[in-house]
C-alpha positions as CSV (number, residue, x, y, z in Angstrom):
1,M,75.8,84.1,105.0
2,T,72.4,82.6,104.6
3,C,71.9,79.2,103.0
4,T,68.2,78.2,101.8
5,I,66.6,75.5,99.9
6,V,65.3,76.4,96.5
7,T,63.6,74.8,93.5
8,T,65.4,75.1,90.4
9,E,64.5,74.5,86.7
10,R,66.2,72.6,84.0
11,T,68.4,75.2,82.3
12,P,70.0,74.5,79.0
13,T,73.6,75.2,78.8
14,A,76.7,75.2,76.2
15,V,79.7,73.5,78.1
16,V,83.2,72.0,77.7
17,K,83.6,68.9,79.6
18,V,86.7,68.8,81.6
19,D,88.3,66.2,83.9
20,A,90.6,68.8,85.6
21,P,93.3,67.8,88.3
22,M,92.7,69.8,91.3
23,N,96.1,71.8,91.1
24,K,95.0,72.7,87.4
25,L,91.4,74.0,87.9
26,P,92.0,77.7,87.2
27,E,94.1,76.8,84.0
28,M,91.5,74.4,82.8
29,Q,88.6,76.8,83.5
30,R,90.3,79.5,81.6
31,T,91.1,77.4,78.6
32,A,87.5,76.1,78.5
33,R,86.2,79.7,78.8
34,S,88.3,80.4,75.9
35,T,87.0,77.9,73.7
36,L,83.4,78.9,74.8
37,A,83.9,82.5,73.9
38,A,85.1,81.4,70.4
39,V,82.5,78.9,69.5
40,V,79.1,80.0,71.3
41,P,78.6,82.9,69.0
42,T,78.4,80.6,66.1
43,L,75.9,78.2,67.7
44,D,72.0,78.1,67.0
45,A,71.5,78.3,70.8
46,G,69.4,81.4,71.0
47,P,70.4,84.3,73.4
48,V,73.3,83.5,75.8
49,G,72.9,84.2,79.6
50,L,75.3,84.1,82.5
51,T,78.3,81.8,82.8
52,C,78.3,78.7,85.0
53,T,80.2,75.6,86.0
54,R,78.5,72.3,86.8
55,W,80.6,69.6,88.8
56,R,80.6,66.5,90.7
57,P,82.5,65.9,93.7
58,P,86.3,65.0,93.3
59,A,87.5,61.5,92.6
60,N,91.1,60.5,92.8
61,G,92.2,64.2,92.7
62,T,90.2,65.0,89.7
63,L,87.2,67.3,89.3
64,A,84.7,66.4,86.6
65,M,83.3,69.8,85.5
66,E,81.5,71.5,82.9
67,P,82.5,75.1,82.6
68,G,79.8,76.8,80.4
69,M,77.3,79.3,79.5
70,I,73.4,79.4,80.0
71,V,71.7,79.3,76.6
72,S,68.1,79.5,75.5
73,K,67.8,76.1,73.7
74,A,69.6,72.9,72.8
75,F,72.0,72.9,69.8
76,A,74.1,70.6,67.9
77,P,77.6,69.9,69.2
78,A,80.5,72.0,67.9
79,G,83.8,70.4,68.6
80,E,84.5,70.5,72.4
81,V,81.4,72.6,73.1
82,V,78.3,70.2,73.7
83,P,74.9,71.0,75.1
84,S,74.3,70.2,78.8
85,E,71.9,71.5,81.3
86,L,71.6,72.6,85.0
87,P,69.4,70.4,86.6
88,A,65.7,70.8,87.8
89,G,64.9,70.0,91.7
90,R,65.4,71.0,95.1
91,A,68.8,72.4,95.9
92,A,70.6,73.8,98.7
93,H,71.6,77.5,97.8
94,H,74.2,80.1,98.9
95,V,75.5,83.3,97.5
96,L,79.2,84.1,97.6
97,K,79.6,88.0,97.7
98,G,83.3,88.6,96.8
99,P,86.1,87.3,94.7
100,F,86.3,83.9,93.2
101,D,89.1,82.9,95.6
102,G,86.2,82.6,98.2
103,L,84.6,79.8,96.4
104,P,86.3,76.9,98.5
105,G,85.0,78.6,101.8
106,A,81.6,79.3,100.4
107,W,81.1,75.8,99.4
108,K,82.2,74.6,102.9
109,I,79.7,76.9,104.5
110,L,77.0,75.3,102.0
111,F,78.0,71.8,102.7
112,D,78.3,72.4,106.4
113,W,74.8,73.9,106.4
114,C,73.5,70.8,104.5
115,A,75.1,68.5,107.0
116,A,73.7,70.3,110.0
117,E,70.2,70.3,108.6
118,G,70.5,66.6,107.7
119,L,69.9,66.9,103.9
120,K,71.1,64.3,101.6
121,L,73.1,65.5,98.6
122,A,72.8,64.0,95.1
123,G,76.4,64.8,94.1
124,V,75.5,67.5,91.5
125,N,76.7,71.0,92.2
126,W,76.8,74.1,90.1
127,E,78.0,77.9,90.2
128,I,76.2,80.5,88.3
129,Y,78.5,83.7,88.1
130,G,77.0,87.1,88.4
131,V,77.7,89.9,85.8
132,S,81.4,90.7,86.3
133,Q,82.2,93.6,88.5
134,P,85.1,95.9,88.2
135,D,85.3,95.8,92.2
136,S,85.7,91.9,92.9
137,S,84.2,92.6,96.5
138,R,80.9,93.2,94.7
139,Q,81.0,90.1,92.6
140,E,78.3,87.5,93.3
141,T,78.2,83.8,92.6
142,S,75.1,81.6,93.4
143,L,76.2,78.1,94.5
144,Y,73.7,75.2,94.3
145,A,74.0,71.7,95.5
146,L,71.2,69.3,94.2
147,L,69.5,67.5,97.0
148,A,68.6,63.5,96.8
């Protein structure tokens, strides 16, 4: 469970912007992903990469998040699917190896490490999901917390 500091590049994404109550996160992620699956193939966004979610810390029990897909270039909005990006800069990084239900614990590891290292967070976080694995114990998810 190693955390590191990495330099990220600005990466274009196609997303659905969602303000999700904390108790509805999985449901709202599934709905957004269904919308993306239907719309992204119709966009002029170039080749599509891995799925991702950009988010800010919760406020008033709601998480502002952008479930999305990495794309090759910006595109015109299509209904709920709009262009966005994963930010460039220095970021704290950690890889979760295992099923998605381990994400809360993995974020705690990363945030605790940042606090122990005296790192200041910018308040922009994101996850990039590795290729889906039949055995969820082999799934990899990269977690990033932008540094101020």
